C-alpha positions in Angstrom: 32.3 -9.2 8.7 30.8 -12.6 9.3 32.7 -15.3 11.1 33.1 -17.1 7.9 34.8 -14.0 6.5 36.9 -13.4 9.4 38.3 -17.0 9.2 38.8 -16.9 5.4 40.7 -13.6 5.8 42.9 -14.7 8.5 43.8 -17.9 6.4 44.5 -15.9 3.5 47.9 -14.8 4.7 51.0 -16.7 3.7 51.5 -20.0 5.6 48.5 -19.3 8.0 47.0 -22.0 9.7 44.1 -22.6 12.1 44.7 -24.6 15.2 42.5 -25.3 18.2 45.1 -25.6 21.2 42.9 -24.3 23.8 39.4 -25.6 23.1 37.6 -26.9 20.0 35.5 -23.7 20.0 38.7 -21.2 19.8 40.1 -20.7 16.5 43.9 -19.8 16.9 45.3 -18.5 13.7 49.2 -19.0 13.3 52.0 -18.1 11.2 54.9 -20.8 11.5 53.6 -21.6 15.1 53.2 -18.2 16.3 49.8 -16.7 17.0 48.5 -13.5 15.2 44.7 -13.7 16.0 42.4 -15.7 18.4 38.7 -15.8 18.3 35.6 -17.9 19.3 34.1 -17.6 15.8 30.5 -18.6 17.3 31.0 -16.0 20.1 28.3 -13.0 20.2 29.4 -10.6 19.8 32.2 -11.7 17.5 35.4 -10.6 18.8 39.1 -11.5 17.7 42.3 -10.9 19.8 45.0 -9.4 17.7 48.6 -8.4 18.3 49.4 -4.7 18.0 52.2 -2.4 18.6 51.7 -0.8 22.3 51.5 2.8 21.5 49.2 2.0 18.4 47.2 -0.2 20.9 46.3 2.6 23.1 45.6 5.0 20.3 43.2 2.4 18.9 41.5 1.8 22.2 41.1 5.6 22.7 39.8 6.0 19.2 37.2 3.2 19.5 36.1 3.0 23.1 34.3 -0.3 23.9 35.0 -1.9 20.4 38.8 -2.1 20.8 39.8 -3.0 24.6 42.8 -4.6 26.0 43.2 -8.2 25.1 40.9 -10.5 27.2 43.3 -13.0 28.6 46.3 -11.6 26.8 49.3 -9.4 27.6 47.1 -6.2 27.6 50.3 -4.2 26.3 50.6 -6.1 23.0 47.1 -7.4 22.4 43.7 -5.8 21.7 40.3 -7.5 21.6 38.4 -6.1 18.6 34.7 -6.4 18.5 34.3 -7.2 14.8 30.3 -7.1 14.3 29.5 -3.9 16.1 30.3 -0.8 14.1 33.9 -1.0 13.0 34.2 -0.8 9.4 35.5 -4.2 7.8 38.2 -2.2 6.2 39.5 -1.3 9.7 39.2 -4.9 10.9 41.2 -6.3 7.9 44.0 -3.6 8.5 44.3 -4.8 12.1 44.3 -8.5 11.3 47.0 -7.7 8.7 48.9 -5.5 11.1 48.9 -8.4 13.7 50.1 -10.9 11.0 52.9 -8.6 10.0 54.1 -8.0 13.6 54.3 -11.7 14.2 56.3 -12.2 10.8 58.6 -9.4 11.8 59.5 -11.1 15.0 60.3 -14.5 13.4 63.9 -15.4 13.0 65.4 -14.3 9.6 65.6 -17.7 8.2 61.9 -18.2 8.7 60.9 -14.8 7.3 63.0 -15.6 4.1 61.3 -19.1 3.9 57.9 -17.3 3.9 59.1 -14.7 1.2 59.9 -17.6 -1.0 56.5 -19.4 -0.6 
């Protein structure tokens, strides 16, 4: 997956936006103001921080050592850093991004979730 493909996929979700609150080189993808992905798209290797269920995070780290690690500069219980361009199938990366988006949406207040469903 290329940086452009990662950006396009993150922005393909309902109400997803790209923001640069930390640094102009760090893309933060949000839904209704809540972050679901963070990446330095020009970084080598290409990595993305993604939210993850804590038990699933541990399982993924064990299944993909070195490619999925505790989230860099994030709550390591709830976030993983995924190396995108190093052997993980694109399908797996897409599933992890989608899971992160879904987890963030599930944590939104009911009214905001309903508003997302209508758009």
